[in-house]
All heavy atoms as TSV, in Angstrom:
chain	resi	resn	atom	element	x	y	z
A	1	MET	N	N	-0.162	51.951	91.127
A	1	MET	CA	C	-0.166	53.266	90.551
A	1	MET	C	C	1.198	53.821	90.221
A	1	MET	O	O	1.409	54.342	89.161
A	1	MET	CB	C	-0.849	54.276	91.547
A	1	MET	CG	C	-1.006	55.641	91.055
A	1	MET	SD	S	-2.058	56.699	92.116
A	1	MET	CE	C	-1.162	56.779	93.596
A	2	ARG	N	N	2.183	53.478	91.045
A	2	ARG	CA	C	3.523	53.970	90.814
A	2	ARG	C	C	4.155	53.311	89.572
A	2	ARG	O	O	5.026	53.891	88.919
A	2	ARG	CB	C	4.428	53.654	92.025
A	2	ARG	CG	C	4.144	54.498	93.192
A	2	ARG	CD	C	5.112	54.191	94.391
A	2	ARG	NE	N	4.538	54.813	95.541
A	2	ARG	CZ	C	4.218	54.077	96.638
A	2	ARG	NH1	N	4.446	52.775	96.672
A	2	ARG	NH2	N	3.740	54.633	97.703
A	3	LEU	N	N	3.683	52.066	89.252
A	3	LEU	CA	C	4.250	51.408	88.056
A	3	LEU	C	C	3.476	51.751	86.776
A	3	LEU	O	O	3.896	51.290	85.709
A	3	LEU	CB	C	4.130	49.872	88.329
A	3	LEU	CG	C	4.969	49.337	89.471
A	3	LEU	CD1	C	4.699	47.883	89.700
A	3	LEU	CD2	C	6.437	49.577	89.236
A	4	GLY	N	N	2.489	52.620	86.858
A	4	GLY	CA	C	1.843	53.103	85.637
A	4	GLY	C	C	0.607	52.267	85.192
A	4	GLY	O	O	0.039	52.529	84.179
A	5	TYR	N	N	0.252	51.245	85.934
A	5	TYR	CA	C	-0.875	50.394	85.501
A	5	TYR	C	C	-2.181	51.191	85.393
A	5	TYR	O	O	-2.914	50.918	84.491
A	5	TYR	CB	C	-1.074	49.211	86.425
A	5	TYR	CG	C	0.166	48.359	86.532
A	5	TYR	CD1	C	0.586	47.805	87.758
A	5	TYR	CD2	C	0.925	47.986	85.396
A	5	TYR	CE1	C	1.653	46.976	87.878
A	5	TYR	CE2	C	2.030	47.153	85.505
A	5	TYR	CZ	C	2.422	46.665	86.768
A	5	TYR	OH	O	3.481	45.848	86.851
A	6	LEU	N	N	-2.409	52.003	86.383
A	6	LEU	CA	C	-3.672	52.754	86.373
A	6	LEU	C	C	-3.748	53.677	85.167
A	6	LEU	O	O	-4.776	53.902	84.542
A	6	LEU	CB	C	-3.896	53.570	87.623
A	6	LEU	CG	C	-4.123	52.722	88.913
A	6	LEU	CD1	C	-4.256	53.589	90.124
A	6	LEU	CD2	C	-5.230	51.741	88.783
A	7	GLN	N	N	-2.585	54.288	84.766
A	7	GLN	CA	C	-2.525	55.151	83.598
A	7	GLN	C	C	-2.807	54.328	82.355
A	7	GLN	O	O	-3.494	54.815	81.461
A	7	GLN	CB	C	-1.202	55.881	83.539
A	7	GLN	CG	C	-1.158	56.938	82.425
A	7	GLN	CD	C	-2.177	58.018	82.696
A	7	GLN	OE1	O	-2.171	58.618	83.758
A	7	GLN	NE2	N	-3.042	58.313	81.742
A	8	ASP	N	N	-2.242	53.127	82.250
A	8	ASP	CA	C	-2.536	52.264	81.126
A	8	ASP	C	C	-3.959	51.963	80.963
A	8	ASP	O	O	-4.494	52.008	79.842
A	8	ASP	CB	C	-1.715	50.917	81.245
A	8	ASP	CG	C	-0.211	51.105	81.125
A	8	ASP	OD1	O	0.283	52.129	80.641
A	8	ASP	OD2	O	0.449	50.143	81.542
A	9	ILE	N	N	-4.695	51.728	82.100
A	9	ILE	CA	C	-6.067	51.407	82.022
A	9	ILE	C	C	-6.858	52.677	81.597
A	9	ILE	O	O	-7.702	52.603	80.746
A	9	ILE	CB	C	-6.571	50.877	83.437
A	9	ILE	CG1	C	-5.987	49.504	83.670
A	9	ILE	CG2	C	-8.103	50.798	83.500
A	9	ILE	CD1	C	-6.136	49.033	85.101
A	10	ALA	N	N	-6.541	53.792	82.150
A	10	ALA	CA	C	-7.178	55.022	81.814
A	10	ALA	C	C	-6.946	55.392	80.326
A	10	ALA	O	O	-7.875	55.771	79.625
A	10	ALA	CB	C	-6.687	56.189	82.682
A	11	ASP	N	N	-5.734	55.190	79.852
A	11	ASP	CA	C	-5.438	55.419	78.418
A	11	ASP	C	C	-6.235	54.516	77.526
A	11	ASP	O	O	-6.554	54.900	76.365
A	11	ASP	CB	C	-3.964	55.291	78.149
A	11	ASP	CG	C	-3.086	56.329	78.764
A	11	ASP	OD1	O	-3.647	57.367	79.231
A	11	ASP	OD2	O	-1.864	56.132	78.856
A	12	ALA	N	N	-6.563	53.317	77.985
A	12	ALA	CA	C	-7.312	52.387	77.215
A	12	ALA	C	C	-8.858	52.631	77.277
A	12	ALA	O	O	-9.707	51.983	76.668
A	12	ALA	CB	C	-7.027	50.924	77.649
A	13	GLY	N	N	-9.230	53.665	78.071
A	13	GLY	CA	C	-10.693	54.015	78.203
A	13	GLY	C	C	-11.333	53.462	79.384
A	13	GLY	O	O	-12.523	53.609	79.582
A	14	GLY	N	N	-10.535	52.761	80.253
A	14	GLY	CA	C	-11.123	52.210	81.503
A	14	GLY	C	C	-11.405	53.277	82.514
A	14	GLY	O	O	-10.790	54.405	82.454
A	15	VAL	N	N	-12.186	52.987	83.481
A	15	VAL	CA	C	-12.532	53.957	84.531
A	15	VAL	C	C	-12.053	53.404	85.819
A	15	VAL	O	O	-12.382	52.245	86.162
A	15	VAL	CB	C	-14.087	54.204	84.571
A	15	VAL	CG1	C	-14.375	55.171	85.715
A	15	VAL	CG2	C	-14.561	54.767	83.222
A	16	ILE	N	N	-11.278	54.161	86.567
A	16	ILE	CA	C	-10.712	53.709	87.854
A	16	ILE	C	C	-11.528	54.400	88.937
A	16	ILE	O	O	-11.716	55.611	88.968
A	16	ILE	CB	C	-9.257	54.111	87.991
A	16	ILE	CG1	C	-8.408	53.255	86.943
A	16	ILE	CG2	C	-8.727	53.725	89.351
A	16	ILE	CD1	C	-8.124	53.998	85.684
A	17	THR	N	N	-12.071	53.640	89.865
A	17	THR	CA	C	-12.851	54.120	90.947
A	17	THR	C	C	-12.329	53.434	92.224
A	17	THR	O	O	-11.547	52.488	92.221
A	17	THR	CB	C	-14.330	53.804	90.832
A	17	THR	OG1	O	-14.530	52.379	90.959
A	17	THR	CG2	C	-14.971	54.290	89.574
A	18	ASN	N	N	-12.791	53.925	93.347
A	18	ASN	CA	C	-12.500	53.282	94.623
A	18	ASN	C	C	-13.355	51.999	94.661
A	18	ASN	O	O	-14.296	51.830	93.896
A	18	ASN	CB	C	-12.872	54.203	95.762
A	18	ASN	CG	C	-14.297	54.659	95.791
A	18	ASN	OD1	O	-14.880	55.067	94.745
A	18	ASN	ND2	N	-14.947	54.529	96.937
A	19	SER	N	N	-13.045	51.103	95.581
A	19	SER	CA	C	-13.867	49.918	95.748
A	19	SER	C	C	-15.258	50.325	96.179
A	19	SER	O	O	-15.413	51.091	97.131
A	19	SER	CB	C	-13.226	49.044	96.805
A	19	SER	OG	O	-11.887	48.603	96.475
A	20	THR	N	N	-16.214	49.827	95.446
A	20	THR	CA	C	-17.577	50.211	95.629
A	20	THR	C	C	-18.548	49.257	94.978
A	20	THR	O	O	-18.153	48.459	94.153
A	20	THR	CB	C	-17.831	51.686	95.039
A	20	THR	OG1	O	-19.161	52.026	95.290
A	20	THR	CG2	C	-17.518	51.751	93.614
A	21	CYS	N	N	-19.822	49.398	95.264
A	21	CYS	CA	C	-20.796	48.626	94.556
A	21	CYS	C	C	-21.258	49.335	93.258
A	21	CYS	O	O	-22.008	48.771	92.515
A	21	CYS	CB	C	-22.033	48.432	95.489
A	21	CYS	SG	S	-21.721	47.235	96.835
A	22	GLY	N	N	-20.802	50.558	93.027
A	22	GLY	CA	C	-21.005	51.321	91.836
A	22	GLY	C	C	-22.240	50.994	91.029
A	22	GLY	O	O	-23.344	51.428	91.275
A	23	ALA	N	N	-22.085	50.110	90.064
A	23	ALA	CA	C	-23.212	49.823	89.105
A	23	ALA	C	C	-24.352	49.044	89.787
A	23	ALA	O	O	-25.419	49.044	89.208
A	23	ALA	CB	C	-22.684	49.036	87.936
A	24	CYS	N	N	-24.077	48.422	90.867
A	24	CYS	CA	C	-25.165	47.668	91.539
A	24	CYS	C	C	-26.353	48.560	91.865
A	24	CYS	O	O	-27.446	48.103	91.797
A	24	CYS	CB	C	-24.674	47.021	92.858
A	24	CYS	SG	S	-23.398	45.769	92.584
A	25	PHE	N	N	-26.064	49.809	92.177
A	25	PHE	CA	C	-27.216	50.700	92.437
A	25	PHE	C	C	-27.071	52.032	91.735
A	25	PHE	O	O	-27.847	52.938	91.984
A	25	PHE	CB	C	-27.353	50.905	93.968
A	25	PHE	CG	C	-26.178	51.550	94.641
A	25	PHE	CD1	C	-26.064	52.874	94.801
A	25	PHE	CD2	C	-25.126	50.687	95.096
A	25	PHE	CE1	C	-24.973	53.436	95.412
A	25	PHE	CE2	C	-23.989	51.258	95.705
A	25	PHE	CZ	C	-23.938	52.678	95.861
A	26	GLY	N	N	-26.129	52.139	90.754
A	26	GLY	CA	C	-26.010	53.295	89.971
A	26	GLY	C	C	-25.605	54.538	90.718
A	26	GLY	O	O	-25.902	55.683	90.283
A	27	ASN	N	N	-24.883	54.433	91.792
A	27	ASN	CA	C	-24.572	55.534	92.696
A	27	ASN	C	C	-23.857	56.653	91.977
A	27	ASN	O	O	-24.258	57.798	91.982
A	27	ASN	CB	C	-23.764	55.052	93.909
A	27	ASN	CG	C	-23.561	56.155	94.897
A	27	ASN	OD1	O	-24.336	57.034	95.063
A	27	ASN	ND2	N	-22.443	56.090	95.555
A	28	HIS	N	N	-22.721	56.353	91.340
A	28	HIS	CA	C	-21.900	57.494	90.803
A	28	HIS	C	C	-21.616	57.422	89.296
A	28	HIS	O	O	-21.162	58.376	88.756
A	28	HIS	CB	C	-20.605	57.544	91.581
A	28	HIS	CG	C	-19.705	56.355	91.351
A	28	HIS	ND1	N	-19.991	55.145	91.917
A	28	HIS	CD2	C	-18.563	56.180	90.616
A	28	HIS	CE1	C	-19.104	54.294	91.519
A	28	HIS	NE2	N	-18.205	54.882	90.775
A	29	MET	N	N	-21.926	56.281	88.677
A	29	MET	CA	C	-21.583	56.211	87.282
A	29	MET	C	C	-22.757	55.600	86.433
A	29	MET	O	O	-22.636	55.243	85.282
A	29	MET	CB	C	-20.401	55.362	87.044
A	29	MET	CG	C	-19.173	55.918	87.729
A	29	MET	SD	S	-17.676	55.007	87.536
A	29	MET	CE	C	-17.406	55.252	85.761
A	30	GLY	N	N	-23.874	55.448	86.960
A	30	GLY	CA	C	-25.027	54.862	86.278
A	30	GLY	C	C	-25.014	53.324	86.263
A	30	GLY	O	O	-24.195	52.721	87.027
A	31	VAL	N	N	-25.904	52.751	85.529
A	31	VAL	CA	C	-25.969	51.292	85.471
A	31	VAL	C	C	-25.729	50.836	84.035
A	31	VAL	O	O	-25.738	51.679	83.145
A	31	VAL	CB	C	-27.387	50.842	85.945
A	31	VAL	CG1	C	-27.540	51.136	87.413
A	31	VAL	CG2	C	-28.513	51.446	85.120
A	32	VAL	N	N	-25.549	49.557	83.856
A	32	VAL	CA	C	-25.282	48.962	82.522
A	32	VAL	C	C	-26.620	48.919	81.762
A	32	VAL	O	O	-27.637	48.490	82.304
A	32	VAL	CB	C	-24.700	47.592	82.690
A	32	VAL	CG1	C	-24.376	47.002	81.353
A	32	VAL	CG2	C	-23.403	47.620	83.559
A	33	GLY	N	N	-26.551	49.349	80.506
A	33	GLY	CA	C	-27.774	49.422	79.679
A	33	GLY	C	C	-28.005	48.203	78.804
A	33	GLY	O	O	-27.087	47.352	78.746
A	34	PRO	N	N	-29.142	48.083	78.157
A	34	PRO	CA	C	-29.382	46.945	77.279
A	34	PRO	C	C	-28.264	46.818	76.178
A	34	PRO	O	O	-27.919	47.798	75.572
A	34	PRO	CB	C	-30.742	47.344	76.583
A	34	PRO	CG	C	-31.311	48.374	77.508
A	34	PRO	CD	C	-30.146	49.118	78.126
A	35	GLY	N	N	-27.783	45.620	76.029
A	35	GLY	CA	C	-26.791	45.373	74.994
A	35	GLY	C	C	-25.347	45.716	75.426
A	35	GLY	O	O	-24.418	45.391	74.690
A	36	GLU	N	N	-25.204	46.351	76.547
A	36	GLU	CA	C	-23.835	46.680	77.018
A	36	GLU	C	C	-23.224	45.504	77.648
A	36	GLU	O	O	-23.904	44.583	78.154
A	36	GLU	CB	C	-23.856	47.885	77.999
A	36	GLU	CG	C	-24.228	49.198	77.267
A	36	GLU	CD	C	-24.121	50.345	78.247
A	36	GLU	OE1	O	-24.484	50.245	79.459
A	36	GLU	OE2	O	-23.750	51.481	77.799
A	37	VAL	N	N	-21.901	45.486	77.669
A	37	VAL	CA	C	-21.128	44.358	78.257
A	37	VAL	C	C	-20.337	44.863	79.435
A	37	VAL	O	O	-19.695	45.948	79.365
A	37	VAL	CB	C	-20.240	43.716	77.234
A	37	VAL	CG1	C	-19.372	42.622	77.855
A	37	VAL	CG2	C	-21.037	43.169	76.060
A	38	CYS	N	N	-20.345	44.171	80.508
A	38	CYS	CA	C	-19.600	44.548	81.730
A	38	CYS	C	C	-18.713	43.333	82.154
A	38	CYS	O	O	-19.242	42.199	82.246
A	38	CYS	CB	C	-20.579	44.948	82.820
A	38	CYS	SG	S	-19.751	45.274	84.386
A	39	LEU	N	N	-17.455	43.578	82.411
A	39	LEU	CA	C	-16.613	42.602	83.038
A	39	LEU	C	C	-16.264	43.129	84.381
A	39	LEU	O	O	-15.767	44.234	84.535
A	39	LEU	CB	C	-15.348	42.420	82.216
A	39	LEU	CG	C	-14.352	41.357	82.731
A	39	LEU	CD1	C	-14.970	40.002	82.696
A	39	LEU	CD2	C	-13.065	41.426	81.917
A	40	THR	N	N	-16.601	42.372	85.412
A	40	THR	CA	C	-16.475	42.867	86.833
A	40	THR	C	C	-15.733	41.859	87.719
A	40	THR	O	O	-15.816	40.665	87.475
A	40	THR	CB	C	-17.904	43.132	87.429
A	40	THR	OG1	O	-17.773	43.633	88.764
A	40	THR	CG2	C	-18.803	41.935	87.412
A	41	SER	N	N	-15.153	42.427	88.744
A	41	SER	CA	C	-14.546	41.553	89.797
A	41	SER	C	C	-15.499	41.519	91.026
A	41	SER	O	O	-15.110	41.053	92.066
A	41	SER	CB	C	-13.195	41.994	90.129
A	41	SER	OG	O	-13.241	43.336	90.650
A	42	SER	N	N	-16.730	41.920	90.788
A	42	SER	CA	C	-17.748	41.943	91.844
A	42	SER	C	C	-18.003	40.477	92.256
A	42	SER	O	O	-17.716	39.530	91.569
A	42	SER	CB	C	-19.027	42.605	91.250
A	42	SER	OG	O	-20.150	42.302	92.050
A	43	THR	N	N	-18.610	40.346	93.446
A	43	THR	CA	C	-18.895	39.060	93.930
A	43	THR	C	C	-20.349	38.575	93.691
A	43	THR	O	O	-20.697	37.482	93.999
A	43	THR	CB	C	-18.717	38.995	95.444
A	43	THR	OG1	O	-19.571	39.968	96.057
A	43	THR	CG2	C	-17.268	39.283	95.828
A	44	ARG	N	N	-21.135	39.441	93.003
A	44	ARG	CA	C	-22.526	39.071	92.738
A	44	ARG	C	C	-22.899	39.343	91.281
A	44	ARG	O	O	-22.510	40.392	90.784
A	44	ARG	CB	C	-23.483	39.850	93.621
A	44	ARG	CG	C	-23.287	39.463	95.109
A	44	ARG	CD	C	-24.399	40.092	95.926
A	44	ARG	NE	N	-24.254	39.584	97.319
A	44	ARG	CZ	C	-24.087	40.389	98.314
A	44	ARG	NH1	N	-24.062	41.701	98.138
A	44	ARG	NH2	N	-23.958	39.875	99.566
A	45	ASN	N	N	-23.580	38.461	90.720
A	45	ASN	CA	C	-24.025	38.544	89.361
A	45	ASN	C	C	-25.332	37.883	89.114
A	45	ASN	O	O	-25.392	36.668	88.982
A	45	ASN	CB	C	-22.951	37.969	88.380
A	45	ASN	CG	C	-23.331	38.101	86.931
A	45	ASN	OD1	O	-24.243	38.917	86.564
A	45	ASN	ND2	N	-22.714	37.342	86.069
A	46	PHE	N	N	-26.372	38.638	89.159
A	46	PHE	CA	C	-27.701	38.033	88.818
A	46	PHE	C	C	-28.409	39.018	87.952
A	46	PHE	O	O	-28.135	40.207	87.905
A	46	PHE	CB	C	-28.463	37.594	90.060
A	46	PHE	CG	C	-28.665	38.656	91.135
A	46	PHE	CD1	C	-29.649	39.569	91.080
A	46	PHE	CD2	C	-27.785	38.629	92.225
A	46	PHE	CE1	C	-29.822	40.503	92.007
A	46	PHE	CE2	C	-27.985	39.583	93.230
A	46	PHE	CZ	C	-28.958	40.563	93.148
A	47	THR	N	N	-29.376	38.534	87.144
A	47	THR	CA	C	-30.070	39.304	86.217
A	47	THR	C	C	-30.615	40.590	86.759
A	47	THR	O	O	-31.324	40.585	87.745
A	47	THR	CB	C	-31.207	38.455	85.560
A	47	THR	OG1	O	-30.683	37.221	85.023
A	47	THR	CG2	C	-31.910	39.222	84.491
A	48	GLY	N	N	-30.250	41.681	86.161
A	48	GLY	CA	C	-30.731	42.971	86.533
A	48	GLY	C	C	-29.998	43.651	87.647
A	48	GLY	O	O	-30.235	44.843	87.994
A	49	ARG	N	N	-29.056	43.020	88.306
A	49	ARG	CA	C	-28.378	43.572	89.424
A	49	ARG	C	C	-27.594	44.885	89.082
A	49	ARG	O	O	-27.568	45.842	89.826
A	49	ARG	CB	C	-27.355	42.617	90.065
A	49	ARG	CG	C	-26.616	43.265	91.215
A	49	ARG	CD	C	-26.092	42.267	92.185
A	49	ARG	NE	N	-25.443	42.913	93.311
A	49	ARG	CZ	C	-25.990	43.195	94.470
A	49	ARG	NH1	N	-27.234	42.803	94.689
A	49	ARG	NH2	N	-25.296	43.748	95.434
A	50	MET	N	N	-26.987	44.927	87.942
A	50	MET	CA	C	-26.190	46.087	87.512
A	50	MET	C	C	-26.917	46.947	86.509
A	50	MET	O	O	-26.321	47.798	85.863
A	50	MET	CB	C	-24.867	45.661	86.969
A	50	MET	CG	C	-23.927	45.062	88.016
A	50	MET	SD	S	-22.327	44.727	87.263
A	50	MET	CE	C	-21.525	44.028	88.638
A	51	GLY	N	N	-28.205	46.726	86.350
A	51	GLY	CA	C	-28.940	47.552	85.382
A	51	GLY	C	C	-29.885	46.689	84.605
A	51	GLY	O	O	-30.600	45.854	85.072
A	52	SER	N	N	-29.737	46.834	83.255
A	52	SER	CA	C	-30.659	46.125	82.355
A	52	SER	C	C	-30.505	44.636	82.411
A	52	SER	O	O	-29.390	44.062	82.477
A	52	SER	CB	C	-30.398	46.602	80.925
A	52	SER	OG	O	-31.174	45.806	80.009
A	53	SER	N	N	-31.588	43.920	82.319
A	53	SER	CA	C	-31.581	42.469	82.272
A	53	SER	C	C	-31.152	42.001	80.883
A	53	SER	O	O	-30.895	40.803	80.693
A	53	SER	CB	C	-32.954	41.878	82.601
A	53	SER	OG	O	-33.907	42.308	81.682
A	54	GLU	N	N	-30.983	42.922	79.980
A	54	GLU	CA	C	-30.484	42.586	78.618
A	54	GLU	C	C	-29.024	42.874	78.463
A	54	GLU	O	O	-28.445	42.805	77.363
A	54	GLU	CB	C	-31.318	43.392	77.611
A	54	GLU	CG	C	-32.784	43.061	77.571
A	54	GLU	CD	C	-33.606	43.886	76.707
A	54	GLU	OE1	O	-33.054	44.556	75.841
A	54	GLU	OE2	O	-34.849	43.976	76.894
A	55	ALA	N	N	-28.324	43.255	79.500
A	55	ALA	CA	C	-26.882	43.446	79.486
A	55	ALA	C	C	-26.139	42.152	79.665
A	55	ALA	O	O	-26.706	41.202	80.251
A	55	ALA	CB	C	-26.466	44.439	80.587
A	56	GLU	N	N	-24.942	42.131	79.232
A	56	GLU	CA	C	-24.092	40.924	79.458
A	56	GLU	C	C	-23.086	41.256	80.532
A	56	GLU	O	O	-22.324	42.165	80.437
A	56	GLU	CB	C	-23.371	40.541	78.162
A	56	GLU	CG	C	-24.226	40.121	77.019
A	56	GLU	CD	C	-23.444	39.760	75.771
A	56	GLU	OE1	O	-22.395	39.020	75.944
A	56	GLU	OE2	O	-23.819	40.207	74.761
A	57	ILE	N	N	-23.160	40.492	81.669
A	57	ILE	CA	C	-22.317	40.734	82.796
A	57	ILE	C	C	-21.448	39.497	82.986
A	57	ILE	O	O	-21.936	38.341	83.084
A	57	ILE	CB	C	-23.122	40.915	84.105
A	57	ILE	CG1	C	-24.221	41.954	83.898
A	57	ILE	CG2	C	-22.158	41.252	85.232
A	57	ILE	CD1	C	-23.776	43.357	83.560
A	58	TYR	N	N	-20.136	39.671	82.954
A	58	TYR	CA	C	-19.157	38.571	83.168
A	58	TYR	C	C	-18.380	38.927	84.423
A	58	TYR	O	O	-18.013	40.022	84.693
A	58	TYR	CB	C	-18.233	38.466	81.950
A	58	TYR	CG	C	-18.974	38.162	80.715
A	58	TYR	CD1	C	-19.308	39.199	79.809
A	58	TYR	CD2	C	-19.303	36.862	80.335
A	58	TYR	CE1	C	-20.003	38.871	78.640
A	58	TYR	CE2	C	-19.984	36.556	79.178
A	58	TYR	CZ	C	-20.301	37.599	78.321
A	58	TYR	OH	O	-20.962	37.309	77.178
A	59	MET	N	N	-17.995	37.847	85.152
A	59	MET	CA	C	-17.202	38.003	86.359
A	59	MET	C	C	-15.817	37.337	86.093
A	59	MET	O	O	-15.697	36.381	85.417
A	59	MET	CB	C	-17.886	37.204	87.511
A	59	MET	CG	C	-19.223	37.882	87.856
A	59	MET	SD	S	-20.107	36.911	89.085
A	59	MET	CE	C	-19.156	37.328	90.546
A	60	ALA	N	N	-14.801	38.062	86.640
A	60	ALA	CA	C	-13.426	37.643	86.511
A	60	ALA	C	C	-12.594	38.137	87.682
A	60	ALA	O	O	-13.085	38.959	88.490
A	60	ALA	CB	C	-12.853	38.141	85.209
A	61	SER	N	N	-11.355	37.654	87.745
A	61	SER	CA	C	-10.457	38.165	88.810
A	61	SER	C	C	-10.101	39.623	88.486
A	61	SER	O	O	-10.186	40.056	87.415
A	61	SER	CB	C	-9.200	37.322	88.830
A	61	SER	OG	O	-8.430	37.600	87.628
A	62	PRO	N	N	-9.665	40.332	89.565
A	62	PRO	CA	C	-9.181	41.759	89.342
A	62	PRO	C	C	-8.125	41.851	88.268
A	62	PRO	O	O	-8.097	42.749	87.457
A	62	PRO	CB	C	-8.737	42.170	90.696
A	62	PRO	CG	C	-9.568	41.394	91.667
A	62	PRO	CD	C	-9.677	40.042	90.976
A	63	ALA	N	N	-7.198	40.891	88.257
A	63	ALA	CA	C	-6.084	40.897	87.257
A	63	ALA	C	C	-6.617	40.774	85.848
A	63	ALA	O	O	-6.186	41.433	84.945
A	63	ALA	CB	C	-5.094	39.765	87.574
A	64	THR	N	N	-7.619	39.826	85.657
A	64	THR	CA	C	-8.204	39.649	84.335
A	64	THR	C	C	-9.000	40.889	83.941
A	64	THR	O	O	-8.971	41.264	82.783
A	64	THR	CB	C	-9.126	38.394	84.348
A	64	THR	OG1	O	-8.239	37.236	84.581
A	64	THR	CG2	C	-9.801	38.216	83.039
A	65	VAL	N	N	-9.727	41.461	84.864
A	65	VAL	CA	C	-10.518	42.714	84.558
A	65	VAL	C	C	-9.504	43.833	84.127
A	65	VAL	O	O	-9.761	44.495	83.104
A	65	VAL	CB	C	-11.333	43.172	85.750
A	65	VAL	CG1	C	-11.923	44.517	85.547
A	65	VAL	CG2	C	-12.437	42.134	86.011
A	66	ALA	N	N	-8.384	43.986	84.770
A	66	ALA	CA	C	-7.490	45.026	84.417
A	66	ALA	C	C	-6.820	44.715	83.114
A	66	ALA	O	O	-6.731	45.681	82.242
A	66	ALA	CB	C	-6.330	45.125	85.546
A	67	ALA	N	N	-6.419	43.502	82.860
A	67	ALA	CA	C	-5.847	43.183	81.561
A	67	ALA	C	C	-6.835	43.370	80.435
A	67	ALA	O	O	-6.481	43.883	79.344
A	67	ALA	CB	C	-5.385	41.705	81.551
A	68	SER	N	N	-8.077	43.022	80.661
A	68	SER	CA	C	-9.123	43.182	79.688
A	68	SER	C	C	-9.404	44.714	79.355
A	68	SER	O	O	-9.700	45.075	78.227
A	68	SER	CB	C	-10.386	42.489	80.095
A	68	SER	OG	O	-10.134	41.108	80.351
A	69	ALA	N	N	-9.344	45.546	80.413
A	69	ALA	CA	C	-9.508	46.959	80.252
A	69	ALA	C	C	-8.426	47.497	79.319
A	69	ALA	O	O	-8.726	48.343	78.404
A	69	ALA	CB	C	-9.490	47.661	81.547
A	70	VAL	N	N	-7.247	47.009	79.394
A	70	VAL	CA	C	-6.143	47.517	78.574
A	70	VAL	C	C	-6.233	47.008	77.122
A	70	VAL	O	O	-6.016	47.776	76.150
A	70	VAL	CB	C	-4.739	47.112	79.179
A	70	VAL	CG1	C	-3.599	47.402	78.226
A	70	VAL	CG2	C	-4.568	47.819	80.487
A	71	THR	N	N	-6.647	45.750	76.953
A	71	THR	CA	C	-6.710	45.212	75.587
A	71	THR	C	C	-8.024	45.454	74.881
A	71	THR	O	O	-8.083	45.383	73.684
A	71	THR	CB	C	-6.474	43.666	75.653
A	71	THR	OG1	O	-7.532	43.052	76.376
A	71	THR	CG2	C	-5.143	43.319	76.257
A	72	GLY	N	N	-9.085	45.656	75.594
A	72	GLY	CA	C	-10.369	45.898	75.001
A	72	GLY	C	C	-11.198	44.657	74.758
A	72	GLY	O	O	-12.268	44.750	74.229
A	73	PHE	N	N	-10.761	43.566	75.241
A	73	PHE	CA	C	-11.507	42.267	75.153
A	73	PHE	C	C	-11.100	41.390	76.328
A	73	PHE	O	O	-10.029	41.609	76.914
A	73	PHE	CB	C	-11.325	41.622	73.796
A	73	PHE	CG	C	-9.904	41.310	73.449
A	73	PHE	CD1	C	-9.269	40.108	73.859
A	73	PHE	CD2	C	-9.109	42.241	72.783
A	73	PHE	CE1	C	-7.929	39.904	73.489
A	73	PHE	CE2	C	-7.823	42.026	72.428
A	73	PHE	CZ	C	-7.184	40.831	72.790
A	74	ILE	N	N	-11.879	40.434	76.641
A	74	ILE	CA	C	-11.606	39.582	77.777
A	74	ILE	C	C	-10.270	38.861	77.511
A	74	ILE	O	O	-10.088	38.173	76.533
A	74	ILE	CB	C	-12.765	38.582	78.079
A	74	ILE	CG1	C	-13.994	39.334	78.441
A	74	ILE	CG2	C	-12.305	37.650	79.191
A	74	ILE	CD1	C	-15.226	38.472	78.620
A	75	THR	N	N	-9.344	39.121	78.425
A	75	THR	CA	C	-7.960	38.670	78.238
A	75	THR	C	C	-7.408	37.975	79.451
A	75	THR	O	O	-7.559	38.456	80.581
A	75	THR	CB	C	-7.050	39.947	77.928
A	75	THR	OG1	O	-7.575	40.592	76.833
A	75	THR	CG2	C	-5.612	39.577	77.716
A	76	ASP	N	N	-6.695	36.887	79.271
A	76	ASP	CA	C	-5.977	36.270	80.343
A	76	ASP	C	C	-4.866	37.200	80.842
A	76	ASP	O	O	-4.038	37.568	80.000
A	76	ASP	CB	C	-5.382	34.893	79.839
A	76	ASP	CG	C	-4.690	34.095	80.867
A	76	ASP	OD1	O	-4.184	34.721	81.892
A	76	ASP	OD2	O	-4.571	32.882	80.749
A	77	HIS	N	N	-4.851	37.547	82.070
A	77	HIS	CA	C	-3.869	38.509	82.544
A	77	HIS	C	C	-2.464	38.071	82.386
A	77	HIS	O	O	-1.551	38.896	82.200
A	77	HIS	CB	C	-4.151	38.817	84.055
A	77	HIS	CG	C	-3.860	37.763	84.927
A	77	HIS	ND1	N	-2.626	37.567	85.482
A	77	HIS	CD2	C	-4.647	36.690	85.417
A	77	HIS	CE1	C	-2.635	36.474	86.247
A	77	HIS	NE2	N	-3.825	35.965	86.220
A	78	ARG	N	N	-2.226	36.776	82.276
A	78	ARG	CA	C	-0.857	36.291	82.124
A	78	ARG	C	C	-0.312	36.637	80.675
A	78	ARG	O	O	0.904	36.720	80.490
A	78	ARG	CB	C	-0.830	34.765	82.268
A	78	ARG	CG	C	-1.104	34.380	83.746
A	78	ARG	CD	C	-1.306	32.912	83.912
A	78	ARG	NE	N	-2.529	32.555	83.223
A	78	ARG	CZ	C	-3.133	31.390	83.313
A	78	ARG	NH1	N	-2.668	30.439	84.102
A	78	ARG	NH2	N	-4.294	31.119	82.686
A	79	ALA	N	N	-1.207	36.926	79.766
A	79	ALA	CA	C	-0.799	37.276	78.373
A	79	ALA	C	C	-0.234	38.751	78.357
A	79	ALA	O	O	0.535	39.057	77.427
A	79	ALA	CB	C	-1.994	37.218	77.437
A	80	VAL	N	N	-0.581	39.576	79.288
A	80	VAL	CA	C	-0.097	40.934	79.306
A	80	VAL	C	C	0.927	41.192	80.393
A	80	VAL	O	O	1.557	42.260	80.415
A	80	VAL	CB	C	-1.251	42.018	79.400
A	80	VAL	CG1	C	-2.165	41.922	78.227
A	80	VAL	CG2	C	-2.064	41.800	80.675
A	81	THR	N	N	1.124	40.283	81.309
A	81	THR	CA	C	2.124	40.474	82.402
A	81	THR	C	C	3.346	39.631	82.184
A	81	THR	O	O	4.250	39.695	82.961
A	81	THR	CB	C	1.455	40.161	83.758
A	81	THR	OG1	O	0.979	38.803	83.763
A	81	THR	CG2	C	0.366	41.133	84.083
A	82	ALA	N	N	3.335	38.768	81.141
A	82	ALA	CA	C	4.470	37.864	81.032
A	82	ALA	C	C	5.643	38.621	80.376
A	82	ALA	O	O	5.612	39.650	79.799
A	82	ALA	CB	C	4.037	36.711	80.093
């Protein structure tokens, strides 16, 4: 936070939350809809877990998820931290 990374993610349209299951049960931000794409550092990914079975759910490391939030597409974190 002190280095500005969270602000970069927010400026890029990302949403910063506390560690949570969030989309797994739609607690505070809803679930992923048909045709939507989610990149998550979650530990579980099976059809319908985060909402629609027609959504695309990808799993990655937290660093890759953060880099991807800033660039707008799935990005190797080393490309933005080098």
